[in-house]
C-alpha positions in Angstrom: 69.4 -217.9 98.1 66.8 -219.3 95.6 63.9 -217.2 96.7 61.9 -215.3 94.1 59.1 -213.0 95.2 57.6 -213.5 91.8 56.1 -216.7 93.1 54.2 -214.7 95.8 53.5 -211.4 94.1 50.1 -210.0 94.8 49.3 -212.7 97.4 47.3 -211.8 100.6 50.6 -211.2 102.4 51.5 -208.6 99.9 48.1 -206.9 100.3 48.7 -206.5 104.0 52.3 -205.4 103.7 51.6 -202.8 101.0 48.6 -201.4 102.8 50.8 -200.9 105.9 53.6 -199.3 103.9 51.2 -196.8 102.3 49.6 -196.0 105.7 53.1 -195.4 107.3 54.5 -193.3 104.5 51.4 -191.1 104.2 51.5 -190.3 107.9 55.2 -189.7 107.9 55.2 -187.2 104.9 52.8 -185.0 106.8 55.9 -183.5 108.4 57.9 -181.2 106.1 61.3 -182.6 106.9 62.9 -185.0 104.4 62.5 -188.8 104.9 64.6 -191.8 104.0 63.0 -195.1 103.0 65.2 -198.2 103.3 64.1 -201.6 102.0 66.3 -204.5 103.0 64.8 -207.2 100.7 63.6 -205.1 97.8 63.0 -207.8 95.1 62.6 -206.6 91.5 60.1 -203.8 92.2 57.5 -204.9 89.7 56.0 -208.3 88.9 54.2 -209.6 85.8 51.3 -211.6 87.1 51.2 -213.7 83.9 54.7 -215.0 84.4 55.5 -218.6 84.8 56.6 -217.9 88.4 53.4 -216.2 89.3 51.2 -218.7 87.5 53.0 -221.6 89.2 51.5 -220.7 92.6 48.7 -218.3 91.6 48.9 -216.6 95.0 47.4 -213.4 93.6 44.1 -215.2 93.1 43.6 -215.4 96.8 45.2 -212.0 97.3 44.9 -208.9 95.1 42.5 -210.5 92.5 40.0 -211.5 95.2 40.3 -208.1 97.0 39.9 -206.2 93.7 36.8 -208.2 92.9 35.3 -207.4 96.3 36.3 -203.8 95.9 34.4 -203.5 92.6 31.4 -205.3 94.0 31.4 -202.9 97.0 31.1 -199.7 95.0 27.8 -198.0 95.8 26.9 -201.0 98.0 29.1 -200.8 101.1 31.7 -198.3 102.5 35.2 -198.7 101.2 38.0 -197.5 103.5 39.9 -194.5 102.1 43.2 -196.4 102.5 41.9 -199.2 100.2 40.9 -196.6 97.6 44.5 -195.3 97.7 46.0 -198.7 97.5 43.9 -199.7 94.5 44.7 -196.5 92.6 48.4 -197.0 93.3 48.6 -200.6 92.0 46.6 -199.5 88.9 49.1 -196.8 88.3 51.7 -199.5 87.9 49.7 -201.6 85.5 47.4 -203.8 87.6 45.8 -206.2 86.7 48.7 -207.2 84.4 51.4 -206.1 86.7 51.7 -205.8 90.5 54.2 -203.3 92.1 56.5 -204.3 94.9 57.2 -202.2 97.9 60.0 -200.1 96.2 57.7 -198.7 93.6 54.9 -198.2 96.1 57.2 -196.2 98.3 58.5 -194.3 95.3 54.9 -193.3 94.4 54.4 -191.5 97.7 57.7 -190.0 98.6 58.5 -186.4 97.7 61.3 -184.9 95.7 63.3 -184.2 98.8 63.0 -187.8 100.1 65.4 -190.7 99.4 65.1 -194.4 98.9 67.8 -197.0 99.6 67.0 -200.4 98.1 68.9 -203.6 98.8 68.6 -206.9 97.0 71.1 -209.8 97.3 70.0 -212.0 94.4 71.8 -211.0 91.2 69.0 -211.3 88.7 66.4 -209.6 91.0 68.9 -206.8 91.6 69.5 -206.3 87.9 65.8 -206.1 87.1 65.2 -203.8 90.1 67.8 -201.3 88.8 66.0 -201.3 85.5 62.6 -200.8 87.1 63.7 -197.7 89.1 66.1 -196.3 86.5 65.9 -192.6 86.0 64.9 -191.6 89.6 67.7 -189.8 91.2 66.2 -190.2 94.7 66.9 -193.9 94.6 70.1 -195.8 95.4 70.1 -199.6 94.6 72.6 -201.8 96.3 73.5 -205.4 95.5 74.0 -206.7 99.1 72.6 -208.4 102.1 69.9 -206.2 103.5 70.6 -207.2 107.1 74.1 -205.9 106.7 72.8 -202.8 105.2 71.1 -201.8 108.4 74.4 -201.2 110.0 75.8 -199.5 106.9 73.0 -197.1 106.1 71.4 -196.3 109.5 71.0 -193.7 110.8 70.3 -191.7 107.6 71.5 -188.1 107.4 67.8 -187.0 107.3 67.4 -188.5 110.9 63.8 -189.5 109.8 63.2 -192.8 108.2 61.1 -195.9 107.5 62.9 -199.2 107.3 61.0 -202.1 105.7 62.4 -205.6 106.6 60.7 -208.3 104.5 62.8 -211.5 104.7 62.3 -214.6 102.6 62.1 -216.9 105.7 63.8 -219.7 103.7 66.2 -220.6 106.5 65.4 -222.1 109.9 67.6 -219.5 111.6 65.7 -216.6 110.0 63.7 -215.7 113.2 67.0 -215.4 115.2 68.6 -213.4 112.4 65.6 -211.1 112.2 65.6 -210.4 115.9 69.3 -209.7 115.9 68.9 -207.3 113.0 66.1 -205.5 114.8 68.5 -205.0 117.7 71.1 -203.6 115.3 68.6 -201.3 113.6 67.4 -199.9 116.9 70.9 -199.4 118.2 71.8 -197.5 115.0 68.6 -195.6 114.7 66.5 -195.7 117.9 64.0 -193.1 116.7 63.4 -194.7 113.3 60.2 -196.3 112.2 60.7 -200.0 111.4 58.1 -202.2 109.6 58.9 -205.9 109.8 56.9 -208.6 107.9 56.6 -212.1 109.3 54.7 -215.2 108.3 52.1 -216.9 110.5 52.7 -220.6 110.1 53.6 -221.7 113.6 51.7 -219.6 116.2 54.1 -220.7 119.0 57.1 -219.4 116.9 55.3 -216.1 116.2 54.5 -215.6 119.9 58.1 -216.3 120.9 59.4 -213.8 118.4 57.0 -211.1 119.5 57.8 -211.9 123.2 61.5 -211.4 122.4 60.8 -208.1 120.7 58.7 -206.9 123.6 61.6 -207.5 126.0 63.7 -204.9 124.1 62.1 -202.1 126.1 60.5 -200.4 123.1 58.7 -197.1 123.6 56.0 -198.0 121.1 55.2 -200.9 118.8 52.1 -202.4 117.3 51.3 -205.6 115.4 49.0 -205.8 112.5 48.0 -209.3 111.5 45.8 -210.9 108.9 44.8 -214.5 108.6 42.4 -215.9 105.9 42.6 -219.6 106.5 41.7 -221.8 109.5 44.5 -222.4 112.0 44.4 -226.2 111.2 44.6 -225.7 107.5 47.1 -227.9 105.7 48.8 -224.9 104.2 52.3 -223.4 104.5 50.9 -220.0 105.3 47.8 -219.3 107.4 48.4 -215.6 107.6 51.0 -212.9 108.1 51.8 -209.9 110.2 53.6 -206.6 110.3 55.5 -205.5 113.4 55.7 -201.7 113.4 58.2 -200.1 115.8 57.8 -196.4 116.6 54.6 -196.1 114.6 53.6 -192.6 113.5 50.6 -191.0 115.1 47.2 -192.5 114.1 48.7 -195.4 112.2 47.1 -198.0 114.5 43.7 -196.3 114.2 43.9 -196.2 110.4 44.9 -199.9 110.2 42.2 -200.9 112.7 39.6 -199.3 110.5 40.9 -200.9 107.3 41.8 -204.5 108.1 38.2 -205.7 108.9 37.3 -204.8 105.4 40.4 -206.5 104.0 39.6 -209.7 106.0 36.0 -209.7 104.9 37.2 -209.5 101.3 39.8 -212.2 101.5 38.8 -214.7 104.2 38.0 -218.2 103.1 34.6 -219.2 104.6 35.1 -216.4 107.2 38.2 -218.2 108.6 41.2 -216.6 110.1 40.9 -213.0 111.5 42.7 -209.8 112.0 44.2 -207.7 114.8 45.9 -204.4 115.4 47.3 -204.4 118.8 49.9 -202.6 120.9 52.9 -204.8 121.7 53.3 -204.9 125.5 56.8 -204.1 126.8 
């Protein structure tokens, strides 16, 4: 696999994904019991926004850079959602604007001493850098393996409470089918676990077919949180992205529904695209 998340670090899809991860973890740690966080496609954990990879696409310009500018302009002028304040302070903790943290470091920042992180990364160079970026934290186990296979290997966790982030590269035509099959495996292994699945919005028919397939699994509770910033007819490879959240914790939908309008306002190109937080019908 040739995918490197460095090309996409800090893009508008990362903004959505990491806001959702923070919202989920903050709700889940309200309970005293230990929690296990599992990341199937962990990447390197931290990204230099001045690298040749990041500069080649400059996706952060329409993502975190644009949102951060809107955030600064909003101070004292318009209300800023509390979740956004937390997100901004978190990425600054890891060196923004020079660096941008990936989901492993964001999760690490919120999890407690009694919690654990299981990180999987298949690409050798990304795995090596990931190990370096989380070195010294005894809560974290880093595995050089296919994250899809890790669902069967590591679920359910001994804690019996967990958040699993599935964030595929979507490089292969069969990725949608593989993702659906992996969701089935994860739910069979850990039916009470919380699962957060990222997906691209390129082909609306494909997205709708995927969500329809997931809704046929008989889930007790699931929501979708989506953000688009370009027109649907835009000649771009990515119009928007979404997060499918299975077994969402209490109030997660409400928190995201009060935050995403602000994010869309900050990032939308000529007020194109849109946002939604919606229950997935079974």
